[in-house]
LOZA-345055 format. One record per residue (C-alpha): chain; residue in three letters; z negated, y, x negated. Coordinates in nm, 2 decimals. Example, Ala and Ser with C-alpha at 12.3 -4.5 7.8 and 13.67 -1.06 7.14 Angstrom:
+---+-----+--------+--------+--------+
| c |   r |     c3 |     c2 |     c1 |
+---+-----+--------+--------+--------+
| A | Ala |  -0.78 |  -0.45 |  -1.23 |
| A | Ser |  -0.71 |  -0.11 |  -1.37 |
+---+-----+--------+--------+--------+
//
This chain:
+---+-----+--------+--------+--------+
| c |   r |     c3 |     c2 |     c1 |
+---+-----+--------+--------+--------+
| A | Unk |   2.81 |  -2.25 |  -0.99 |
| A | Unk |   3.10 |  -2.04 |  -1.12 |
| A | Unk |   3.28 |  -2.20 |  -1.41 |
| A | Unk |   3.51 |  -1.93 |  -1.53 |
| A | Unk |   3.46 |  -1.58 |  -1.68 |
| A | Unk |   3.43 |  -1.29 |  -1.44 |
| A | Unk |   3.75 |  -1.14 |  -1.30 |
| A | Unk |   3.90 |  -0.91 |  -1.04 |
| A | Unk |   4.12 |  -1.00 |  -0.75 |
| A | Unk |   4.25 |  -0.83 |  -0.44 |
| A | Unk |   3.99 |  -0.84 |  -0.16 |
| A | Unk |   4.05 |  -1.12 |   0.08 |
| A | Unk |   4.17 |  -1.01 |   0.42 |
| A | Unk |   4.23 |  -1.31 |   0.64 |
| A | Unk |   3.92 |  -1.25 |   0.86 |
| A | Unk |   3.74 |  -0.92 |   0.82 |
| A | Unk |   3.90 |  -0.62 |   0.67 |
| A | Unk |   3.81 |  -0.40 |   0.38 |
| A | Unk |   3.89 |  -0.03 |   0.31 |
| A | Unk |   4.20 |   0.06 |   0.11 |
| A | Unk |   4.12 |   0.04 |  -0.26 |
| A | Unk |   3.88 |  -0.25 |  -0.25 |
| A | Unk |   3.88 |  -0.53 |  -0.50 |
| A | Unk |   3.68 |  -0.86 |  -0.51 |
| A | Unk |   3.47 |  -0.98 |  -0.80 |
| A | Unk |   3.53 |  -1.35 |  -0.88 |
| A | Unk |   3.39 |  -1.62 |  -1.10 |
| A | Unk |   3.11 |  -1.44 |  -1.28 |
| A | Unk |   2.95 |  -1.70 |  -1.51 |
| A | Unk |   2.74 |  -1.71 |  -1.83 |
| A | Unk |   2.70 |  -2.02 |  -2.03 |
| A | Unk |   2.34 |  -2.15 |  -1.99 |
| A | Unk |   2.25 |  -2.12 |  -2.36 |
| A | Unk |   2.33 |  -1.75 |  -2.35 |
| A | Unk |   2.16 |  -1.64 |  -2.03 |
| A | Unk |   1.88 |  -1.38 |  -2.04 |
| A | Unk |   2.05 |  -1.17 |  -2.29 |
| A | Unk |   2.20 |  -0.92 |  -2.05 |
| A | Unk |   2.55 |  -1.06 |  -2.07 |
| A | Unk |   2.60 |  -1.06 |  -1.69 |
| A | Unk |   2.53 |  -0.69 |  -1.68 |
| A | Unk |   2.78 |  -0.63 |  -1.97 |
| A | Unk |   3.05 |  -0.83 |  -1.79 |
| A | Unk |   2.99 |  -0.65 |  -1.46 |
| A | Unk |   3.00 |  -0.31 |  -1.63 |
| A | Unk |   3.33 |  -0.40 |  -1.79 |
| A | Unk |   3.47 |  -0.53 |  -1.46 |
| A | Unk |   3.37 |  -0.21 |  -1.28 |
| A | Unk |   3.52 |   0.01 |  -1.55 |
| A | Unk |   3.85 |  -0.19 |  -1.53 |
| A | Unk |   3.85 |  -0.17 |  -1.15 |
| A | Unk |   3.82 |   0.21 |  -1.17 |
| A | Unk |   4.11 |   0.21 |  -1.43 |
| A | Unk |   4.32 |   0.02 |  -1.17 |
| A | Unk |   4.24 |   0.28 |  -0.90 |
| A | Unk |   3.99 |   0.08 |  -0.70 |
| A | Unk |   3.71 |   0.26 |  -0.52 |
| A | Unk |   3.50 |  -0.03 |  -0.40 |
| A | Unk |   3.42 |  -0.39 |  -0.51 |
| A | Unk |   3.30 |  -0.67 |  -0.29 |
| A | Unk |   3.17 |  -1.01 |  -0.39 |
| A | Unk |   3.00 |  -1.33 |  -0.26 |
| A | Unk |   2.73 |  -1.55 |  -0.39 |
| A | Unk |   2.50 |  -1.81 |  -0.24 |
| A | Unk |   2.13 |  -1.83 |  -0.14 |
| A | Unk |   2.09 |  -2.11 |  -0.39 |
| A | Unk |   2.15 |  -1.86 |  -0.67 |
| A | Unk |   1.86 |  -1.61 |  -0.64 |
| A | Unk |   1.92 |  -1.49 |  -0.99 |
| A | Unk |   2.27 |  -1.38 |  -0.90 |
| A | Unk |   2.14 |  -1.20 |  -0.59 |
| A | Unk |   1.89 |  -1.02 |  -0.80 |
| A | Unk |   2.15 |  -0.92 |  -1.05 |
| A | Unk |   2.38 |  -0.77 |  -0.78 |
| A | Unk |   2.10 |  -0.58 |  -0.61 |
| A | Unk |   1.98 |  -0.44 |  -0.95 |
| A | Unk |   2.34 |  -0.32 |  -1.02 |
| A | Unk |   2.35 |  -0.13 |  -0.69 |
| A | Unk |   2.55 |  -0.37 |  -0.47 |
| A | Unk |   2.44 |  -0.35 |  -0.11 |
| A | Unk |   2.44 |  -0.64 |   0.14 |
| A | Unk |   2.74 |  -0.65 |   0.38 |
| A | Unk |   2.86 |  -0.88 |   0.66 |
| A | Unk |   3.03 |  -1.20 |   0.54 |
| A | Unk |   3.40 |  -1.16 |   0.51 |
| A | Unk |   3.72 |  -1.37 |   0.47 |
| A | Unk |   3.66 |  -1.73 |   0.38 |
| A | Unk |   3.28 |  -1.68 |   0.39 |
| A | Unk |   3.25 |  -1.57 |   0.75 |
| A | Unk |   3.13 |  -1.91 |   0.86 |
| A | Unk |   2.94 |  -2.00 |   0.54 |
| A | Unk |   2.58 |  -1.96 |   0.64 |
| A | Unk |   2.46 |  -1.99 |   0.28 |
| A | Unk |   2.68 |  -1.72 |   0.16 |
| A | Unk |   2.56 |  -1.36 |   0.10 |
| A | Unk |   2.82 |  -1.08 |   0.05 |
| A | Unk |   2.78 |  -0.75 |  -0.12 |
| A | Unk |   2.97 |  -0.43 |  -0.18 |
| A | Unk |   2.95 |  -0.13 |  -0.42 |
| A | Unk |   3.12 |   0.20 |  -0.41 |
| A | Unk |   3.23 |   0.26 |  -0.77 |
| A | Unk |   3.20 |   0.64 |  -0.75 |
| A | Unk |   2.84 |   0.64 |  -0.63 |
| A | Unk |   2.56 |   0.74 |  -0.88 |
| A | Unk |   2.39 |   0.45 |  -1.05 |
| A | Unk |   2.09 |   0.30 |  -0.87 |
| A | Unk |   1.73 |   0.41 |  -0.95 |
| A | Unk |   1.60 |   0.13 |  -1.16 |
| A | Unk |   1.24 |   0.25 |  -1.17 |
| A | Unk |   1.00 |  -0.05 |  -1.19 |
| A | Unk |   0.73 |   0.09 |  -0.96 |
| A | Unk |   0.72 |   0.22 |  -0.61 |
| A | Unk |   0.60 |   0.58 |  -0.55 |
| A | Unk |   0.23 |   0.61 |  -0.55 |
| A | Unk |   0.04 |   0.72 |  -0.24 |
| A | Unk |  -0.21 |   0.98 |  -0.35 |
| A | Unk |  -0.52 |   1.01 |  -0.13 |
| A | Unk |  -0.50 |   0.66 |   0.02 |
| A | Unk |  -0.77 |   0.40 |   0.02 |
| A | Unk |  -0.87 |   0.07 |   0.18 |
| A | Unk |  -1.15 |   0.03 |   0.43 |
| A | Unk |  -1.27 |  -0.31 |   0.53 |
| A | Unk |  -1.47 |  -0.20 |   0.84 |
| A | Unk |  -1.58 |   0.12 |   0.99 |
| A | Unk |  -1.50 |   0.45 |   0.83 |
| A | Unk |  -1.63 |   0.45 |   0.47 |
| A | Unk |  -1.75 |   0.75 |   0.27 |
| A | Unk |  -1.84 |   0.97 |   0.56 |
| A | Unk |  -1.98 |   1.31 |   0.49 |
| A | Unk |  -2.35 |   1.29 |   0.40 |
| A | Unk |  -2.63 |   1.54 |   0.40 |
| A | Unk |  -2.55 |   1.86 |   0.21 |
| A | Unk |  -2.90 |   1.86 |   0.05 |
| A | Unk |  -3.10 |   2.17 |  -0.03 |
| A | Unk |  -2.91 |   2.49 |  -0.09 |
| A | Unk |  -2.93 |   2.64 |  -0.44 |
| A | Unk |  -2.82 |   2.98 |  -0.57 |
| A | Unk |  -2.48 |   2.99 |  -0.73 |
| A | Unk |  -2.54 |   3.17 |  -1.06 |
| A | Unk |  -2.18 |   3.13 |  -1.19 |
| A | Unk |  -1.96 |   3.43 |  -1.27 |
| A | Unk |  -1.78 |   3.58 |  -0.97 |
| A | Unk |  -1.44 |   3.48 |  -1.11 |
| A | Unk |  -1.54 |   3.11 |  -1.11 |
| A | Unk |  -1.66 |   3.13 |  -0.75 |
| A | Unk |  -1.33 |   3.30 |  -0.64 |
| A | Unk |  -1.13 |   3.03 |  -0.82 |
| A | Unk |  -1.33 |   2.76 |  -0.64 |
| A | Unk |  -1.28 |   2.92 |  -0.30 |
| A | Unk |  -0.90 |   2.94 |  -0.37 |
| A | Unk |  -0.90 |   2.57 |  -0.46 |
| A | Unk |  -1.09 |   2.48 |  -0.15 |
| A | Unk |  -0.84 |   2.67 |   0.06 |
| A | Unk |  -0.55 |   2.48 |  -0.10 |
| A | Unk |  -0.74 |   2.15 |  -0.04 |
| A | Unk |  -0.79 |   2.22 |   0.33 |
| A | Unk |  -0.41 |   2.28 |   0.37 |
| A | Unk |  -0.33 |   1.93 |   0.23 |
| A | Unk |  -0.27 |   1.64 |   0.48 |
| A | Unk |  -0.55 |   1.41 |   0.55 |
| A | Unk |  -0.56 |   1.10 |   0.33 |
| A | Unk |  -0.39 |   0.77 |   0.44 |
| A | Unk |  -0.67 |   0.53 |   0.54 |
| A | Unk |  -0.59 |   0.16 |   0.54 |
| A | Unk |  -0.83 |  -0.06 |   0.74 |
| A | Unk |  -0.86 |  -0.43 |   0.78 |
| A | Unk |  -0.86 |  -0.54 |   1.14 |
| A | Unk |  -0.82 |  -0.87 |   1.33 |
| A | Unk |  -0.47 |  -0.99 |   1.40 |
| A | Unk |  -0.53 |  -0.93 |   1.77 |
| A | Unk |  -0.65 |  -0.57 |   1.73 |
| A | Unk |  -0.48 |  -0.36 |   2.00 |
| A | Unk |  -0.35 |  -0.10 |   1.75 |
| A | Unk |  -0.21 |  -0.37 |   1.52 |
| A | Unk |  -0.04 |  -0.54 |   1.83 |
| A | Unk |   0.10 |  -0.20 |   1.94 |
| A | Unk |   0.26 |  -0.15 |   1.60 |
| A | Unk |   0.40 |  -0.50 |   1.58 |
| A | Unk |   0.55 |  -0.45 |   1.93 |
| A | Unk |   0.71 |  -0.12 |   1.81 |
| A | Unk |   0.85 |  -0.30 |   1.51 |
| A | Unk |   1.00 |  -0.56 |   1.73 |
| A | Unk |   1.17 |  -0.31 |   1.95 |
| A | Unk |   1.28 |  -0.06 |   1.69 |
| A | Unk |   1.37 |  -0.29 |   1.40 |
| A | Unk |   1.39 |  -0.66 |   1.49 |
| A | Unk |   1.57 |  -0.63 |   1.82 |
| A | Unk |   1.77 |  -0.32 |   1.74 |
| A | Unk |   1.91 |  -0.45 |   1.41 |
| A | Unk |   1.91 |  -0.83 |   1.47 |
| A | Unk |   1.97 |  -0.88 |   1.85 |
| A | Unk |   2.13 |  -1.22 |   1.78 |
| A | Unk |   1.80 |  -1.35 |   1.63 |
| A | Unk |   1.54 |  -1.18 |   1.84 |
| A | Unk |   1.71 |  -1.12 |   2.18 |
| A | Unk |   1.53 |  -1.42 |   2.33 |
| A | Unk |   1.20 |  -1.24 |   2.29 |
| A | Unk |   1.28 |  -0.98 |   2.56 |
| A | Unk |   1.20 |  -1.24 |   2.83 |
| A | Unk |   0.87 |  -1.16 |   3.01 |
| A | Unk |   0.58 |  -1.29 |   2.80 |
| A | Unk |   0.80 |  -1.42 |   2.52 |
| A | Unk |   0.70 |  -1.16 |   2.26 |
| A | Unk |   0.33 |  -1.20 |   2.34 |
| A | Unk |   0.35 |  -1.58 |   2.31 |
| A | Unk |   0.54 |  -1.56 |   1.98 |
| A | Unk |   0.30 |  -1.30 |   1.84 |
| A | Unk |   0.00 |  -1.50 |   1.93 |
| A | Unk |   0.15 |  -1.81 |   1.76 |
| A | Unk |   0.21 |  -1.61 |   1.44 |
| A | Unk |  -0.15 |  -1.49 |   1.45 |
| A | Unk |  -0.29 |  -1.84 |   1.43 |
| A | Unk |  -0.21 |  -1.85 |   1.06 |
| A | Unk |  -0.30 |  -1.49 |   0.98 |
| A | Unk |  -0.51 |  -1.44 |   0.67 |
| A | Unk |  -0.55 |  -1.06 |   0.67 |
| A | Unk |  -0.41 |  -0.77 |   0.88 |
| A | Unk |  -0.42 |  -0.41 |   0.78 |
| A | Unk |  -0.35 |  -0.09 |   0.98 |
| A | Unk |  -0.28 |   0.25 |   0.82 |
| A | Unk |  -0.39 |   0.58 |   0.98 |
| A | Unk |  -0.40 |   0.95 |   0.89 |
| A | Unk |  -0.67 |   1.10 |   1.09 |
| A | Unk |  -0.63 |   0.96 |   1.44 |
| A | Unk |  -0.26 |   0.89 |   1.40 |
| A | Unk |  -0.14 |   0.53 |   1.37 |
| A | Unk |   0.11 |   0.50 |   1.08 |
| A | Unk |   0.19 |   0.14 |   1.01 |
| A | Unk |   0.07 |  -0.22 |   0.96 |
| A | Unk |   0.10 |  -0.52 |   0.73 |
| A | Unk |  -0.02 |  -0.88 |   0.74 |
| A | Unk |  -0.04 |  -1.19 |   0.52 |
| A | Unk |   0.00 |  -1.52 |   0.69 |
| A | Unk |  -0.03 |  -1.88 |   0.57 |
| A | Unk |   0.31 |  -1.99 |   0.46 |
| A | Unk |   0.49 |  -2.25 |   0.67 |
| A | Unk |   0.50 |  -2.62 |   0.57 |
| A | Unk |   0.76 |  -2.67 |   0.30 |
| A | Unk |   0.68 |  -2.34 |   0.12 |
| A | Unk |   0.57 |  -2.35 |  -0.25 |
| A | Unk |   0.20 |  -2.44 |  -0.31 |
| A | Unk |  -0.03 |  -2.14 |  -0.35 |
| A | Unk |   0.21 |  -1.91 |  -0.16 |
| A | Unk |   0.15 |  -1.70 |   0.15 |
| A | Unk |   0.39 |  -1.49 |   0.36 |
| A | Unk |   0.39 |  -1.11 |   0.36 |
| A | Unk |   0.46 |  -1.05 |   0.73 |
| A | Unk |   0.50 |  -0.77 |   0.98 |
| A | Unk |   0.52 |  -0.48 |   0.73 |
| A | Unk |   0.61 |  -0.18 |   0.94 |
| A | Unk |   0.59 |   0.20 |   0.90 |
| A | Unk |   0.67 |   0.43 |   1.19 |
| A | Unk |   0.97 |   0.65 |   1.16 |
| A | Unk |   0.78 |   0.98 |   1.14 |
| A | Unk |   0.56 |   0.84 |   0.86 |
| A | Unk |   0.83 |   0.72 |   0.63 |
| A | Unk |   0.87 |   0.87 |   0.28 |
| A | Unk |   0.51 |   0.99 |   0.29 |
| A | Unk |   0.35 |   0.71 |   0.08 |
| A | Unk |   0.25 |   0.49 |   0.38 |
| A | Unk |   0.45 |   0.19 |   0.27 |
| A | Unk |   0.31 |   0.21 |  -0.09 |
| A | Unk |  -0.05 |   0.24 |   0.05 |
| A | Unk |   0.00 |  -0.06 |   0.28 |
| A | Unk |   0.16 |  -0.28 |   0.01 |
| A | Unk |  -0.10 |  -0.18 |  -0.25 |
| A | Unk |  -0.38 |  -0.28 |  -0.01 |
| A | Unk |  -0.22 |  -0.60 |   0.13 |
| A | Unk |  -0.14 |  -0.73 |  -0.22 |
| A | Unk |  -0.50 |  -0.67 |  -0.33 |
| A | Unk |  -0.63 |  -0.84 |  -0.02 |
| A | Unk |  -0.40 |  -1.14 |  -0.07 |
| A | Unk |  -0.54 |  -1.17 |  -0.43 |
| A | Unk |  -0.89 |  -1.15 |  -0.30 |
| A | Unk |  -0.81 |  -1.44 |  -0.06 |
| A | Unk |  -0.68 |  -1.66 |  -0.35 |
| A | Unk |  -0.31 |  -1.62 |  -0.28 |
| A | Unk |  -0.11 |  -1.68 |  -0.59 |
| A | Unk |   0.23 |  -1.58 |  -0.47 |
| A | Unk |   0.36 |  -1.36 |  -0.18 |
| A | Unk |   0.68 |  -1.46 |  -0.01 |
| A | Unk |   0.88 |  -1.26 |   0.24 |
| A | Unk |   1.20 |  -1.26 |   0.44 |
| A | Unk |   1.41 |  -0.95 |   0.52 |
| A | Unk |   1.76 |  -0.89 |   0.64 |
| A | Unk |   2.09 |  -0.74 |   0.52 |
| A | Unk |   2.06 |  -0.45 |   0.77 |
| A | Unk |   1.75 |  -0.32 |   0.61 |
| A | Unk |   1.87 |  -0.21 |   0.26 |
| A | Unk |   1.58 |   0.04 |   0.24 |
| A | Unk |   1.33 |  -0.26 |   0.27 |
| A | Unk |   1.52 |  -0.45 |   0.00 |
| A | Unk |   1.51 |  -0.15 |  -0.23 |
| A | Unk |   1.13 |  -0.09 |  -0.17 |
| A | Unk |   1.04 |  -0.46 |  -0.25 |
| A | Unk |   1.26 |  -0.46 |  -0.56 |
| A | Unk |   1.09 |  -0.15 |  -0.70 |
| A | Unk |   0.75 |  -0.33 |  -0.65 |
| A | Unk |   0.87 |  -0.64 |  -0.85 |
| A | Unk |   0.97 |  -0.87 |  -0.57 |
| A | Unk |   1.26 |  -1.09 |  -0.67 |
| A | Unk |   1.50 |  -1.32 |  -0.48 |
| A | Unk |   1.38 |  -1.67 |  -0.44 |
| A | Unk |   1.52 |  -1.99 |  -0.29 |
| A | Unk |   1.51 |  -1.99 |   0.09 |
| A | Unk |   1.18 |  -2.10 |   0.25 |
| A | Unk |   1.07 |  -2.18 |   0.61 |
| A | Unk |   1.13 |  -2.03 |   0.86 |
| A | Unk |   1.40 |  -1.80 |   0.69 |
| A | Unk |   1.60 |  -2.10 |   0.57 |
| A | Unk |   1.71 |  -2.13 |   0.93 |
| A | Unk |   1.84 |  -1.77 |   0.94 |
| A | Unk |   2.20 |  -1.74 |   0.83 |
| A | Unk |   2.16 |  -1.38 |   0.69 |
| A | Unk |   1.81 |  -1.36 |   0.56 |
| A | Unk |   1.71 |  -1.26 |   0.20 |
| A | Unk |   1.40 |  -1.43 |   0.06 |
| A | Unk |   1.19 |  -1.26 |  -0.20 |
| A | Unk |   0.87 |  -1.34 |  -0.39 |
| A | Unk |   0.60 |  -1.18 |  -0.61 |
| A | Unk |   0.36 |  -1.36 |  -0.84 |
| A | Unk |   0.02 |  -1.21 |  -0.79 |
+---+-----+--------+--------+--------+
//
C-alpha cells in the first residue's frame, strides 16, 4: 500500500529509458474511510494538470497485481500498459502504465457496441426460409408498393447477419481459429510465453488438454465465412468458487470492428449463465490494449491473479459477475 499523498517525480532511468518530458506518479493513496468517493480521480486529475504546467508530456507509474482497484483506476483514466521500467524491471508482480497528457480523454462508455443482425444458434441453421404460402393480390396503393421495393433493395445490399453457433471444442473450424489465434496473437505478441508450442505436436497436445475442461464453445460466421470463436472452460484449481474462465476469444483481422466481438461476447456470457456460471474470469496481456479496452467497456474489472495467470509475469486478470 502507498502511505503518502500522490506526487510527481522525475521518471526513473537506471534501467529502461523514457522519452524527454516524462514524469512519474508516486504514492497515490486514499485513507480507507474516504474511498469510493472519487478522490483518487480528483487527485490524479490535479497531478496531471500540474504535470502539464511543469511542461511534462507523459506520465508513467507502477502498481501491483495485488491492487486490482488501482489497476482499474489507471485503465479508466486512460493509462496504457507498458513494459516494466527502472526498479520494477525484475518485479514480476509489478504492472507499469503510461499516459500521454495531450491525448483526448478515453471513451468511458459503459457498454460495448452492439452487433445488429447477430444471433445465437445451438445446432444446425435456425430460422431457414419456409414456404411462401399461397399468393394473394397486393391491393395497396402503388406508392406503398414502390416504397416496399426500395426497402427490399436496401435490405439486400446489407451484409449477411453474424451467426454464432455452439460447437464441440474439437470442431475443425473452432480448432482452425484457435490455431490462427496462437500464430497471429499468442506467438506473435508473447513469444517468451508461447514459443515452446511451436515444437511438432505441442500446440495440438496443449489444445486437447485445454478442451478437457471446456464447458461451451462458439463459432461466429457471416454466410460461409469464419469470423471468430470463444469458449468457456472450467476454472483451474485455486480459482474462486462458482467461477469459470472465458478462454480463446478471437476475431480474425478482417472481421474486427464489425460487431463480431460483441456478438461472441453476448452469446458466450449468455451461454455461461445457462450453464450456471456465476462469474467469468479471464487473463489477457499488456500487448493487447484493444482487448483490455473491450473487456472494460463490457464491465470486466481487474481481479486478483488466479491460476494459471498467476504464473505469468505480465498478465492482467479480469472478472465479471454474471
